[in-house]
SERO-4910 file (N, C-alpha, C, O; in steps of 0.05 Angstrom, whole numbers):
BEGIN
 pado doro    nc1    nc2    nc3   cac1   cac2   cac3    cc1    cc2    cc3    oc1    oc2    oc3
  Met    A    723    430    626    719    407    644    705    380    624    686    381    609
  Lys    A    717    366    627    705    338    612    685    326    617    673    311    601
  His    A    677    333    645    655    315    657    644    337    663    634    329    685
  Glu    A    635    365    661    623    379    669    597    369    677    592    359    699
  Glu    A    575    374    652    550    368    661    540    344    674    520    345    688
  Lys    A    554    320    670    549    295    684    550    304    711    529    305    725
  Leu    A    570    311    719    579    322    751    560    340    759    549    331    779
  Lys    A    552    362    751    525    374    761    503    363    760    487    366    778
  Asn    A    497    348    737    470    340    741    466    315    773    449    314    790
  Leu    A    491    297    768    486    279    788    491    292    815    477    286    834
  Ile    A    512    309    818    512    313    845    496    336    859    504    344    882
  Ser    A    468    351    843    450    369    847    431    337    860    423    335    884
  Lys    A    427    315    837    408    300    845    410    290    870    389    288    882
  Leu    A    439    282    885    451    267    902    445    282    929    437    270    949
  Ile    A    450    312    927    453    334    946    424    342    955    419    349    978
  Ala    A    405    342    935    377    339    937    362    327    950    338    333    955
  Thr    A    380    304    957    364    275    961    377    278    996    402    278   1000
  Pro    A    361    281   1014    375    289   1043    377    252   1057    362    232   1054
  Ser    A    399    256   1069    407    219   1073    421    216   1100    440    201   1104
  Thr    A    409    234   1124    422    227   1153    424    195   1158    415    176   1146
  Ser    A    439    199   1180    446    167   1186    419    159   1195    406    174   1210
  Gly    A    410    137   1189    390    116   1196    365    121   1171    346    107   1164
  His    A    374    147   1161    349    155   1135    356    155   1107    347    172   1092
  Glu    A    378    131   1095    387    137   1074    370    123   1054    378    126   1031
  Lys    A    349    109   1059    331    101   1039    332    110   1013    342     95    996
  Glu    A    324    131   1006    320    142    979    343    149    962    344    146    937
  Leu    A    366    163    984    393    151    965    402    132    957    410    130    934
  Ala    A    402    107    980    405     86    967    395     75    947    406     57    935
  Glu    A    372     84    942    354     70    920    364     82    892    369     69    871
  Ile    A    365    110    895    381    131    869    409    116    866    419    116    844
  Ile    A    421    107    883    445    102    871    447     69    861    464     60    845
  Arg    A    428     54    873    420     25    868    418     30    833    432     19    816
  Asp    A    401     46    829    389     47    800    410     59    783    409     55    758
  Lys    A    431     76    796    451     84    775    472     60    778    487     57    759
  Leu    A    474     45    794    493     22    790    482     -1    771    497    -18    761
  Asn    A    458     -1    767    450    -23    744    449     -7    725    461    -20    707
  Glu    A    442     20    713    445     28    693    479     30    676    485     29    652
  Ile    A    494     33    697    517     32    692    529      6    679    545      7    661
  Gly    A    516    -24    691    524    -42    683    535    -64    698    544    -85    689
  Phe    A    533    -56    725    548    -80    748    531   -103    742    507   -104    738
  Asp    A    549   -124    743    539   -153    747    513   -159    766    492   -170    762
  Lys    A    524   -147    789    506   -153    816    506   -130    838    526   -126    852
  Val    A    481   -115    839    471    -91    856    452   -107    875    437   -124    867
  Glu    A    454   -100    901    439   -106    921    442    -84    939    461    -69    938
  Ile    A    418    -82    960    419    -65    987    421    -87   1010    403   -103   1016
  Asp    A    438    -86   1019    436   -108   1045    417   -103   1065    403    -82   1065
  Asn    A    417   -126   1087    398   -118   1106    397    -96   1127    379    -93   1143
  Tyr    A    425    -79   1123    425    -59   1137    425    -33   1126    436    -15   1138
  Gly    A    412    -30   1098    411    -16   1080    431     -3   1058    425     13   1040
  Ser    A    462    -16   1064    477     -7   1043    477    -18   1020    468    -41   1016
  Val    A    489     -4   1003    488     -7    973    515    -17    960    534     -2    955
  Ile    A    514    -48    954    535    -62    939    534    -69    913    514    -79    902
  Ala    A    556    -64    900    560    -73    872    585    -92    871    603    -96    888
  Ile    A    580   -106    837    606   -126    837    607   -121    800    585   -122    787
  Ala    A    623   -118    791    633   -123    768    656   -141    763    680   -137    769
  Lys    A    646   -161    752    662   -184    753    684   -181    731    679   -175    708
  Gly    A    707   -188    741    727   -194    722    732   -227    713    717   -245    717
  Lys    A    759   -227    700    763   -255    696    780   -275    713    786   -298    707
  Ser    A    786   -261    735    804   -271    755    795   -269    789    778   -252    794
  Asp    A    803   -284    810    799   -287    833    809   -257    851    806   -255    875
  Leu    A    818   -242    838    828   -214    850    800   -194    857    779   -191    846
  Asn    A    809   -186    875    790   -164    891    791   -134    891    815   -130    898
  Ile    A    782   -112    887    788    -96    889    762    -82    909    742    -96    913
  Leu    A    763    -58    919    739    -52    936    742    -21    935    764    -14    943
  Phe    A    726     -1    928    720     25    928    696     30    951    674     19    947
  Glu    A    699     43    971    688     46    990    678     76   1004    693     93   1014
  Gly    A    652     78   1003    639    105   1010    617    102   1033    608     80   1041
  His    A    610    122   1040    581    122   1057    562    137   1043    567    152   1025
  Leu    A    536    132   1055    514    148   1041    500    166   1054    482    180   1045
  Asp    A    509    166   1082    496    185   1106    517    209   1104    540    208   1094
  His    A    502    232   1117    519    259   1117    502    266   1146    482    254   1154
  Val    A    515    289   1161    506    300   1188    490    320   1181    495    335   1161
  Pro    A    469    323   1198    447    341   1194    458    371   1185    481    376   1191
  Pro    A    444    389   1171    449    411   1164    455    433   1190    470    452   1186
  Gly    A    445    428   1215    450    452   1239    425    472   1229    403    468   1220
  Asn    A    439    497   1236    420    519   1241    423    527   1208    444    530   1196
  Ile    A    393    530   1197    395    538   1167    402    566   1159    409    573   1136
  Asn    A    399    582   1180    409    606   1181    439    614   1179    450    636   1173
  Ser    A    446    595   1184    474    599   1179    489    588   1152    514    588   1150
  Trp    A    471    581   1133    477    575   1109    471    601   1095    453    615   1102
  Lys    A    489    606   1072    490    625   1046    463    615   1033    442    627   1037
  Tyr    A    465    596   1019    444    579   1005    428    558   1019    437    550   1040
  Pro    A    408    549   1013    382    529   1024    401    502   1022    410    496   1000
  Pro    A    407    485   1047    435    461   1045    425    437   1026    439    417   1026
  Tyr    A    402    435   1010    392    416    997    388    420    969    379    404    953
  Asn    A    396    448    965    383    455    938    410    453    918    405    458    895
  Ala    A    435    447    924    458    443    911    463    471    895    465    469    870
  Lys    A    465    491    904    468    513    888    499    517    877    520    517    890
  Ile    A    498    521    852    525    526    841    535    552    831    526    563    811
  Val    A    555    561    848    573    585    839    595    586    832    612    578    847
  Asp    A    601    596    804    626    590    792    628    558    791    612    542    780
  Asp    A    653    552    805    660    528    801    650    508    826    653    484    825
  Glu    A    636    522    848    638    505    874    603    497    872    587    509    859
  Val    A    600    480    883    575    466    889    563    467    921    571    450    937
  Tyr    A    549    482    927    549    483    960    515    461    967    494    456    955
  Gly    A    529    455    995    502    437    996    511    416   1021    535    411   1022
  Arg    A    496    405   1040    501    388   1062    507    362   1049    490    348   1037
  Gly    A    528    357   1050    542    328   1038    558    332   1007    565    314    991
  Ala    A    561    363   1004    575    365    982    604    352    984    613    341    964
  Val    A    617    354   1005    642    342    998    644    312   1022    663    296   1023
  Asp    A    628    313   1032    623    293   1052    606    275   1049    596    274   1072
  Met    A    590    253   1030    610    252   1010    601    250    981    609    234    965
  Lys    A    584    268    978    565    261    945    583    273    931    588    256    914
  Gly    A    599    293    927    620    298    914    641    274    903    650    271    880
  Pro    A    645    260    923    667    237    918    644    213    904    648    199    884
  Ile    A    629    214    914    605    187    901    601    200    872    606    185    853
  Thr    A    594    226    869    588    230    838    614    224    820    609    218    797
  Ser    A    641    226    828    667    222    810    667    196    811    677    186    791
  Leu    A    657    179    829    667    151    824    647    143    809    654    122    798
  Leu    A    630    148    804    602    136    792    607    140    759    604    125    741
  Ile    A    615    163    759    619    174    728    645    162    720    645    154    697
  Ala    A    665    160    731    689    139    732    683    111    722    694    103    701
  Met    A    666     95    736    654     74    736    633     66    706    630     45    694
  Glu    A    621     95    702    608     95    678    624     90    660    616     71    647
  Glu    A    647    100    650    664    105    633    688     79    627    694     68    605
  Ser    A    697     74    656    714     48    654    705     25    649    720      9    638
  Leu    A    679     17    655    663     -9    654    659    -13    626    653    -36    620
  Lys    A    661      3    608    660     -8    579    682    -28    575    676    -47    560
  Arg    A    700    -29    582    721    -45    574    717    -74    606    709    -73    629
  Glu    A    729    -94    590    732   -118    619    761   -113    634    783   -105    626
  Phe    A    752   -122    657    780   -122    673    782   -155    682    766   -173    680
  Glu    A    809   -153    694    819   -176    704    805   -184    733    795   -205    743
  Met    A    808   -160    743    799   -164    774    778   -159    774    768   -146    755
  Asn    A    764   -169    796    732   -161    812    729   -125    817    745   -116    833
  Ile    A    717   -112    809    711    -86    822    688    -85    835    665    -86    825
  Gln    A    695    -82    858    669    -84    880    666    -57    894    686    -44    901
  Leu    A    644    -48    897    634    -19    909    620    -22    927    600    -37    923
  Ala    A    622    -11    954    607     -8    978    599     18    987    615     34    994
  Phe    A    569     23    986    565     54    998    548     46   1022    527     33   1021
  Val    A    560     57   1043    550     42   1067    528     59   1083    519     81   1077
  Val    A    523     45   1099    498     71   1122    509     75   1147    527     60   1154
  His    A    501     94   1161    511     91   1190    546    108   1197    554    113   1220
  Glu    A    556    112   1178    587    114   1176    592    142   1195    611    145   1211
  Glu    A    573    159   1190    580    179   1209    576    184   1239    583    201   1254
  Thr    A    564    165   1241    554    154   1273    571    131   1282    585    133   1303
  Val    A    572    106   1268    594     86   1280    604     74   1254    595     54   1242
  Glu    A    625     90   1249    643     84   1227    661     56   1236    672     48   1257
  Gly    A    658     45   1210    669      8   1204    648     -6   1208    651    -26   1195
  Glu    A    627     -7   1220    611    -24   1230    591    -32   1207    582    -55   1209
  Ala    A    580    -16   1182    571    -27   1166    588    -46   1151    582    -70   1148
  Ile    A    611    -35   1141    635    -48   1123    637    -79   1133    632   -100   1121
  Lys    A    647    -71   1164    644    -98   1180    627   -117   1168    634   -137   1156
  Arg    A    603   -107   1173    579   -132   1171    586   -140   1139    589   -164   1135
  Ile    A    589   -125   1119    583   -130   1093    606   -150   1087    601   -170   1073
  Leu    A    628   -146   1095    654   -164   1092    654   -192   1111    666   -213   1105
  Glu    A    639   -188   1137    637   -212   1152    615   -234   1142    616   -258   1147
  Glu    A    596   -220   1128    579   -243   1126    589   -242   1092    571   -254   1080
  Arg    A    604   -235   1079    619   -250   1054    591   -236   1031    586   -246   1009
  Arg    A    579   -218   1039    571   -202   1022    590   -188    994    584   -178    972
  Leu    A    605   -191   1003    630   -185    983    651   -193    990    654   -190   1014
  Asp    A    674   -207    973    699   -217    979    724   -206    991    729   -185    979
  Lys    A    737   -210   1005    758   -193   1016    774   -186    997    781   -202    980
  Pro    A    783   -157    997    791   -145    971    821   -146    981    828   -145   1005
  Glu    A    841   -149    953    867   -143    959    877   -112    969    897   -105    981
  Val    A    855    -97    957    861    -63    964    835    -53    960    820    -56    941
  Ala    A    830    -38    987    810    -13    985    813     13    986    826     24   1004
  Ile    A    803     24    966    803     54    966    776     66    979    753     60    971
  Leu    A    783     86   1000    767     96   1014    766    120    998    785    134    993
  Ile    A    737    125    991    733    153    976    724    180    994    707    195    983
  Glu    A    730    185   1013    727    203   1032    752    227   1016    771    222   1001
  Pro    A    740    256   1027    752    275   1005    790    279   1023    797    279   1047
  Thr    A    803    280   1002    831    291   1004    844    307    992    868    305    996
  Asn    A    836    324    976    844    342    969    861    331    941    881    342    932
  Leu    A    852    314    933    859    299    911    892    284    919    905    278    899
  Asn    A    902    280    940    911    268    953    917    241    962    895    229    964
  Ile    A    936    226    967    933    198    983    935    193   1007    957    192   1019
  Ala    A    910    188   1019    906    187   1056    917    160   1058    912    140   1045
  Ile    A    934    164   1081    948    129   1092    939    126   1117    951    108   1129
  Gly    A    922    137   1130    913    132   1159    898    152   1176    890    174   1167
  His    A    894    146   1198    884    170   1211    888    157   1254    896    135   1262
  Arg    A    882    176   1264    875    167   1290    856    151   1297    838    150   1280
  Gly    A    852    137   1315    827    120   1321    810    138   1339    815    161   1345
  Arg    A    788    123   1346    764    146   1363    751    128   1380    745    106   1369
  Ser    A    742    131   1409    721    118   1421    713    143   1441    721    164   1450
  Leu    A    692    128   1440    674    147   1457    666    130   1493    656    108   1498
  Ile    A    673    147   1510    677    143   1536    656    149   1558    653    173   1560
  Lys    A    641    134   1574    625    147   1586    638    143   1616    647    121   1623
  Val    A    639    165   1633    641    170   1658    622    177   1681    612    200   1681
  Lys    A    616    160   1699    599    168   1723    607    168   1746    623    152   1756
  Leu    A    596    191   1758    605    200   1784    582    200   1806    564    216   1803
  Thr    A    582    184   1830    564    186   1845    566    201   1878    582    196   1896
  Gly    A    546    216   1876    550    238   1911    523    236   1924    511    215   1921
  Lys    A    513    249   1935    495    251   1963    472    267   1952    479    289   1943
  Thr    A    449    263   1950    435    279   1950    428    308   1971    434    302   1994
  Ala    A    421    326   1970    417    347   1996    396    364   1988    389    366   1964
  His    A    386    376   2005    369    404   1994    389    425   1988    408    429   2004
  Ala    A    385    440   1966    398    458   1952    415    482   1970    437    492   1967
  Ser    A    388    487   1995    400    504   2011    413    502   2033    417    519   2051
  Met    A    421    473   2030    442    465   2050    456    443   2039    454    419   2046
  Pro    A    474    454   2019    495    438   1998    518    422   2024    529    400   2020
  Asp    A    521    436   2043    543    418   2056    535    396   2066    554    381   2072
  Leu    A    507    385   2073    498    355   2079    499    338   2056    486    317   2058
  Gly    A    512    343   2031    506    327   2008    535    326   1999    551    339   2012
  Val    A    544    311   1977    566    315   1958    552    321   1930    538    306   1916
  Asn    A    560    347   1926    548    347   1897    565    331   1870    589    331   1866
  Ala    A    544    319   1856    562    302   1830    574    323   1806    596    322   1796
  Ile    A    551    344   1800    566    367   1788    593    379   1791    610    385   1774
  Glu    A    592    380   1818    622    397   1826    640    373   1821    661    381   1811
  Ala    A    640    346   1824    656    322   1821    662    320   1794    683    314   1784
  Ala    A    640    327   1780    641    329   1748    666    348   1741    685    345   1727
  Ser    A    657    369   1757    673    395   1741    708    390   1747    727    395   1732
  Lys    A    709    379   1774    739    378   1783    755    348   1764    779    342   1763
  Phe    A    738    337   1755    748    313   1734    750    325   1711    770    318   1698
  Ile    A    736    343   1699    742    357   1674    765    370   1675    780    367   1656
  Ile    A    774    391   1699    789    401   1702    819    388   1707    840    400   1699
  Asn    A    819    357   1723    837    347   1721    849    328   1696    871    318   1693
  Leu    A    825    328   1676    833    313   1652    844    333   1641    868    331   1644
  Arg    A    836    355   1628    855    378   1619    885    381   1632    905    375   1619
  Asp    A    886    392   1661    915    390   1670    928    365   1673    952    368   1666
  Lys    A    923    342   1682    936    321   1687    939    299   1672    955    281   1677
  Leu    A    921    299   1650    921    278   1630    926    286   1602    941    273   1588
  Asp    A    911    308   1593    913    316   1564    937    320   1555    944    311   1533
  Thr    A    958    339   1576    976    349   1568    997    317   1570   1021    321   1569
  Asn    A    992    301   1572   1009    281   1577   1007    258   1562   1022    239   1566
  Leu    A    984    257   1539    972    235   1518   1000    230   1504   1020    245   1507
  Pro    A   1001    207   1487   1023    205   1473   1022    213   1448   1000    214   1437
  Thr    A   1041    218   1437   1034    233   1405   1056    214   1392   1077    208   1401
  His    A   1044    206   1363   1064    192   1342   1072    211   1321   1061    232   1314
  Pro    A   1094    200   1314   1106    224   1291   1092    225   1266   1100    241   1248
  Ile    A   1070    208   1263   1060    211   1236   1025    221   1244   1012    238   1231
  Leu    A   1017    207   1264    992    206   1262    984    234   1282    960    241   1280
  Gly    A    999    247   1299    997    265   1316    993    258   1340   1002    236   1347
  Lys    A    981    274   1357    978    279   1388    949    264   1394    929    271   1381
  Ala    A    948    243   1413    926    237   1424    913    251   1436    925    271   1446
  Thr    A    889    249   1440    869    272   1455    847    268   1464    832    252   1452
  Ile    A    837    281   1487    818    269   1497    794    301   1510    801    318   1527
  Thr    A    771    300   1495    750    322   1497    724    313   1509    711    294   1500
  Pro    A    719    327   1528    690    327   1535    672    338   1521    675    362   1514
  Ile    A    648    323   1514    636    330   1490    602    331   1502    586    344   1488
  Lys    A    593    316   1529    569    321   1534    570    312   1569    582    293   1579
  Ile    A    552    332   1581    554    321   1608    523    328   1620    508    346   1613
  Arg    A    517    306   1643    484    314   1652    491    306   1676    513    299   1684
  Ser    A    465    308   1692    466    306   1719    434    293   1725    417    289   1708
  Gln    A    432    287   1748    405    278   1758    408    272   1781    427    258   1788
  Pro    A    385    285   1801    358    293   1793    360    317   1778    381    330   1780
  Glu    A    337    328   1762    344    349   1747    323    369   1757    304    361   1769
  Gly    A    328    395   1751    305    416   1761    291    420   1786    271    433   1792
  Leu    A    311    402   1805    290    409   1834    318    427   1852    341    430   1845
  Pro    A    305    434   1873    318    452   1888    335    426   1910    327    417   1931
  Gln    A    352    423   1898    371    389   1904    390    380   1894    391    373   1870
  Leu    A    414    378   1913    438    371   1891    435    338   1883    423    319   1892
  Pro    A    450    344   1864    451    321   1843    469    300   1853    493    305   1859
  Asp    A    451    268   1858    477    256   1860    488    235   1838    502    216   1845
  Glu    A    482    239   1809    496    230   1796    501    250   1771    484    265   1762
  Ala    A    532    248   1758    533    260   1743    552    243   1716    572    230   1723
  Glu    A    543    245   1687    555    227   1672    563    245   1644    547    257   1630
  Ile    A    589    244   1641    609    258   1624    614    235   1595    619    211   1598
  Ile    A    612    245   1571    619    231   1554    641    245   1544    642    269   1540
  Leu    A    659    227   1539    687    241   1531    695    228   1502    691    204   1498
  Asp    A    706    243   1483    718    235   1456    746    232   1461    759    248   1473
  Arg    A    756    206   1448    782    203   1451    794    199   1429    791    178   1417
  Arg    A    811    219   1421    825    209   1392    856    191   1405    870    197   1424
  Met    A    856    170   1386    882    149   1394    900    144   1376    894    144   1353
  Ile    A    925    139   1384    946    132   1366    947    106   1365    933     92   1381
  Ile    A    962     95   1347    973     63   1346    977     52   1364    989     68   1379
  Ser    A    975     29   1377    980     20   1400    970     27   1426    980     19   1447
  Glu    A    948     43   1425    930     43   1450    909     29   1446    896     30   1425
  Asp    A    901     12   1466    882     -8   1475    866      7   1493    869     31   1500
  Glu    A    842    -14   1500    821     -5   1515    831     -2   1542    816     13   1555
  Asn    A    852    -12   1556    869    -14   1577    877     14   1580    868     31   1596
  Ser    A    898     17   1562    916     39   1565    896     70   1558    905     93   1560
  Val    A    876     64   1553    858     83   1544    836     91   1579    835    112   1592
  Leu    A    823     66   1584    811     76   1611    820     79   1638    809     90   1656
  Lys    A    849     63   1638    861     64   1663    870     84   1671    872     84   1695
  Pro    A    880    110   1657    887    139   1669    861    151   1683    860    163   1705
  Leu    A    842    146   1668    812    154   1673    802    141   1704    793    156   1722
  Thr    A    804    115   1707    793    106   1733    815    119   1754    806    127   1775
  Glu    A    839    120   1750    858    139   1768    852    167   1778    857    175   1800
  Leu    A    839    181   1759    829    201   1766    804    201   1780    799    221   1794
  Ile    A    784    179   1777    758    176   1794    768    170   1817    762    186   1836
  Asn    A    784    150   1823    794    142   1850    804    169   1865    803    168   1890
  Glu    A    813    189   1856    830    212   1871    808    231   1879    811    246   1899
  Leu    A    785    231   1865    759    241   1877    745    234   1894    732    249   1910
  Ile    A    744    203   1894    739    186   1916    751    188   1942    737    190   1962
  Asn    A    778    187   1942    800    189   1962    793    215   1975    789    213   1999
  Ser    A    790    239   1965    786    266   1973    756    272   1978    748    295   1982
  Arg    A    738    246   1978    704    255   1982    693    268   1969    670    273   1975
  Glu    A    709    282   1941    693    296   1931    678    278   1908    677    288   1886
  Ala    A    669    256   1913    652    238   1902    655    213   1917    675    205   1928
  Leu    A    629    200   1916    624    178   1936    636    145   1914    647    124   1921
  Asn    A    630    154   1895    638    125   1871    639    139   1841    637    163   1833
  Gly    A    641    121   1831    651    132   1796    654    105   1788    659     86   1804
  Ser    A    652    102   1754    655     83   1740    668     96   1715    666    121   1712
  Val    A    683     82   1696    687     87   1671    678     66   1652    674     44   1660
  Glu    A    676     71   1625    668     50   1609    663     54   1579    644     70   1575
  Ile    A    675     43   1553    667     48   1528    638     47   1529    624     30   1540
  Val    A    631     67   1516    602     66   1504    593     45   1490    610     37   1474
  Glu    A    570     30   1492    559     13   1472    530     25   1466    515     32   1484
  Glu    A    525     27   1441    499     29   1434    482     16   1412    492     -2   1399
  Glu    A    462     21   1407    448     10   1382    430     27   1366    409     38   1373
  Val    A    444     26   1343    432     47   1317    415     34   1303    421     10   1299
  Asn    A    396     42   1292    372     37   1274    382     52   1248    390     74   1244
  Cys    A    375     23   1229    375     26   1203    347     34   1192    326     31   1204
  Trp    A    349     42   1167    323     52   1149    312     22   1138    289     20   1129
  Thr    A    326      4   1140    311    -25   1138    296    -33   1158    282    -53   1158
  Gly    A    298    -17   1177    287    -34   1204    307    -48   1225    305    -48   1249
  Ala    A    326    -59   1211    353    -73   1226    365    -54   1243    359    -30   1240
  Ser    A    386    -61   1265    392    -48   1276    429    -65   1282    436    -88   1277
  Met    A    445    -44   1291    469    -55   1297    476    -43   1324    474    -20   1330
  Lys    A    483    -63   1338    492    -62   1365    522    -53   1361    535    -66   1345
  Val    A    535    -35   1373    564    -28   1370    574    -20   1396    559     -8   1412
  Arg    A    601    -28   1402    617    -14   1421    635      2   1410    651     -6   1394
  Asp    A    632     32   1419    642     55   1407    680     57   1414    692     73   1428
  Phe    A    690     37   1402    723     34   1405    728     30   1372    720     11   1359
  Phe    A    741     48   1364    748     48   1334    785     56   1332    796     78   1331
  Pro    A    795     29   1333    821     40   1329    837     51   1302    831     47   1278
  Ala    A    860     65   1313    874     78   1294    889     62   1270    896     39   1277
  Trp    A    893     67   1253    914     50   1232    932     71   1214    928     95   1217
  Leu    A    947     63   1200    968     75   1182    981     53   1169    994     34   1178
  Met    A    975     63   1143    986     46   1119   1011     42   1109   1019     60   1093
  Ser    A   1026     24   1113   1056     21   1103   1059     35   1074   1049     25   1054
  Ile    A   1071     57   1073   1076     68   1051   1090     43   1021   1087     43    996
  Glu    A   1107     26   1040   1121      3   1021   1099    -14   1009   1098    -23    986
  Lys    A   1077    -19   1035   1055    -47   1018   1036    -25    997   1020    -37    983
  Leu    A   1037      3    995   1022     18    978   1038     19    953   1027     18    931
  Glu    A   1067     21    954   1087     33    933   1083      3    912   1081      3    887
  Ser    A   1084    -21    933   1076    -50    919   1051    -48    902   1051    -66    886
  Ile    A   1032    -34    900   1017    -33    881   1009     -8    865    986     -1    862
  Gly    A   1033      7    856   1032     19    837   1028     46    844   1031     61    825
  Ile    A   1021     58    871   1010     83    879   1034    105    878   1030    128    886
  Lys    A   1054     97    869   1073    122    864   1069    133    833   1076    156    826
  Glu    A   1059    115    818   1051    117    789   1027    140    790   1028    160    776
  Leu    A   1007    134    806    982    151    808    997    178    823    996    201    816
  Met    A   1007    170    839   1013    202    851   1024    222    833   1018    246    832
  Lys    A   1043    209    816   1058    229    794   1041    233    783   1039    257    781
  Thr    A   1020    220    769    994    221    747    979    249    763    974    270    750
  Met    A    974    247    784    956    268    797    970    291    813    958    309    823
  Asn    A    992    287    813   1011    308    827   1002    313    860    998    334    872
  Ala    A   1000    284    869    994    287    898   1014    277    916   1034    267    906
  Lys    A   1012    279    940   1025    270    962   1010    252    985    986    247    983
  Tyr    A   1022    243   1004   1013    227   1021   1004    244   1051   1021    251   1067
  Val    A    978    249   1054    966    254   1075    953    234   1102    947    210   1101
  Ile    A    953    246   1117    940    239   1147    912    253   1144    912    277   1136
  Trp    A    890    243   1149    861    247   1156    859    261   1182    869    249   1201
  Asp    A    847    285   1186    839    288   1220    823    274   1234    825    270   1258
  Phe    A    800    263   1214    779    249   1225    781    225   1220    801    218   1207
  Ser    A    759    203   1229    763    176   1234    739    169   1207    720    184   1201
  Thr    A    747    141   1193    736    136   1179    727     98   1175    732     82   1193
  Asp    A    715     91   1154    713     68   1153    735     49   1155    731     25   1161
  Gly    A    761     60   1149    784     47   1149    790     33   1177    806     14   1180
  Val    A    779     44   1193    781     31   1223    780      3   1225    796    -10   1238
  Tyr    A    759     -8   1211    754    -35   1205    767    -48   1181    773    -72   1182
  Ile    A    772    -32   1157    780    -50   1130    812    -47   1136    825    -68   1138
  Ala    A    825    -26   1140    857    -27   1149    862    -38   1164    886    -43   1161
  Asn    A    853    -50   1186    858    -63   1215    855    -92   1206    866   -108   1222
  Ser    A    840   -106   1179    832   -133   1172    851   -135   1151    842   -143   1129
  Asn    A    876   -128   1152    899   -135   1131    895   -130   1103    902   -144   1085
  Ile    A    881   -104   1103    870    -98   1071    892    -77   1066    893    -57   1081
  Lys    A    906    -80   1050    923    -51   1040    896    -33   1031    878    -40   1015
  Thr    A    898    -12   1042    879     13   1042    897     37   1041    919     41   1051
  Leu    A    878     54   1026    884     85   1025    857    100   1016    835     91   1010
  Gly    A    867    126   1016    843    146   1013    846    162    988    868    170    982
  Phe    A    827    167    973    834    186    949    797    197    945    777    183    945
  Gly    A    799    218    943    776    232    928    777    260    935    793    268    951
  Pro    A    757    278    920    763    310    907    752    325    940    743    309    957
  Gly    A    752    344    943    745    364    960    767    367    987    783    350    996
  Asn    A    763    390    994    782    398   1024    759    385   1046    735    389   1046
  Trp    A    778    368   1064    756    357   1088    753    375   1112    740    369   1131
  Lys    A    763    392   1111    760    412   1124    729    430   1126    717    440   1145
  Met    A    725    428   1100    688    435   1099    670    424   1103    648    433   1102
  Ala    A    679    392   1111    655    369   1121    650    373   1151    663    375   1172
  His    A    625    374   1146    602    385   1173    601    411   1178    595    419   1201
  Gln    A    608    430   1158    610    455   1164    581    466   1151    571    454   1132
  Pro    A    570    493   1163    556    507   1141    569    516   1120    592    526   1122
  Asn    A    555    514   1095    564    525   1073    583    506   1058    600    512   1042
  Glu    A    575    481   1067    589    463   1058    594    461   1021    576    463   1005
  Lys    A    618    457   1016    622    464    982    645    443    976    661    434    993
  Ile    A    646    437    944    659    424    940    663    437    904    645    447    892
  Ser    A    689    433    895    700    446    869    689    427    853    683    405    863
  Leu    A    684    430    826    666    417    803    699    412    793    704    388    789
  Arg    A    721    429    790    746    423    776    760    402    792    778    390    780
  Asp    A    756    396    818    767    376    834    752    347    827    765    326    824
  Met    A    722    349    825    708    323    821    716    323    795    714    299    791
  Asp    A    724    333    775    733    326    749    762    313    748    772    300    731
  Lys    A    769    322    769    798    306    767    792    287    778    798    267    765
  Ala    A    780    283    803    777    256    817    771    234    797    781    211    798
  Val    A    752    244    775    737    220    756    767    211    745    775    188    749
  Glu    A    777    224    736    807    211    727    822    199    742    830    177    733
  Gly    A    831    208    770    834    191    780    832    167    789    849    150    794
  Tyr    A    798    166    792    796    136    797    796    116    771    794     92    772
  Lys    A    798    128    751    804    117    725    836    108    730    840     84    726
  Lys    A    851    120    735    879    116    736    886    102    761    910     97    763
  Ile    A    870     94    781    870     72    793    864     51    789    878     33    798
  Leu    A    846     47    776    832     21    760    856     10    748    866    -12    754
  Glu    A    867     28    726    892     21    708    911     11    722    917    -12    718
  Val    A    923     26    739    947     15    751    942     -9    765    957    -28    761
  Leu    A    923    -13    783    913    -38    799    907    -58    782    908    -80    792
  Glu    A    902    -57    758    888    -76    738    919    -90    730    920   -113    723
  Val    A    940    -74    731    965    -79    722    985    -94    738    997   -114    733
  Lys    A    986    -78    762   1001    -88    788    992   -114    797   1008   -133    800
  Leu    A    966   -115    801    955   -135    814    957   -169    800    959   -190    813
  Ala    A    957   -163    767    961   -188    756    989   -191    756   1000   -212    749
  Asn    A   1000   -172    764   1034   -188    757   1042   -192    789   1063   -202    795
***
């Protein structure tokens, strides 16, 4: 491997630096210092804690490589073969939380930049490593571009893992809150009340039997889905029927679905329960939340992140076929959601390319292949080479 020692040294340092959402400070500073060392013309950390860098070219053309600093928590430590922040290397593979999502891709990109920026480019090369992607994808990069911290790029490359293929889209994601209201009564006399937990149970059964199976399917993105991920009730811990139950749903969406088409069928299910007196009232809404950043700033977010699918014709107009031939790559669709929910829906040509098997993301014993990372270094350099020619023309 051409870059083996550099890869081992850098990914070990990054994995050894925990950076869960809202706690990315130390990693942000390490990457900022590395970008300065590489020689970017401008490097800064924005108000929310994201790292931004620009290597100025001779023209007004801009490209963007975009990734995220945060990772999910390691979960039960006993489920890991090796400590999740030790960056244990076994043969060709590096184990650790964030190895594939996405400290391996960040490592490959930084080494590619270190080698590529020894020459001058026509285009401006912009990098963004954002906070809170794991919690509210698209929000941090939205603020960077809307606040003009970076100029709108002609092309954006998301460095999420793709198995060295070219990702062209994914389903959207929304979080939905369903509230059902009943009537309290003593638990020994349940017939005198309306049990909100029973209403919630019936709602979930109807969700599965009446709605989930009838959700739309896209020929490329696949099927829309809806999944209950959290439920709570109140009052708690008393010999009393709960008069309120709240369900949080994870809804994966395809192209053309909007808030109305997502919420309307849920309202109909709630009305069925009210009409049958299994619930006295109910409501449904998109979750709104506020996430705290390590800088002390916060982001208020509406958890509705639309699907996106990039036209192959648009990508081929910027020379992606040449890259795919070099990398022996194919077009793929991600299972998960990314910052593409904002970037691609802002009329920016967007693609994904990165080392690693994304099925390993968020798993115990997360790992990435050093050989794939080595190939990704050359892949990122090839992307620069291809875009330099195509955008100039």
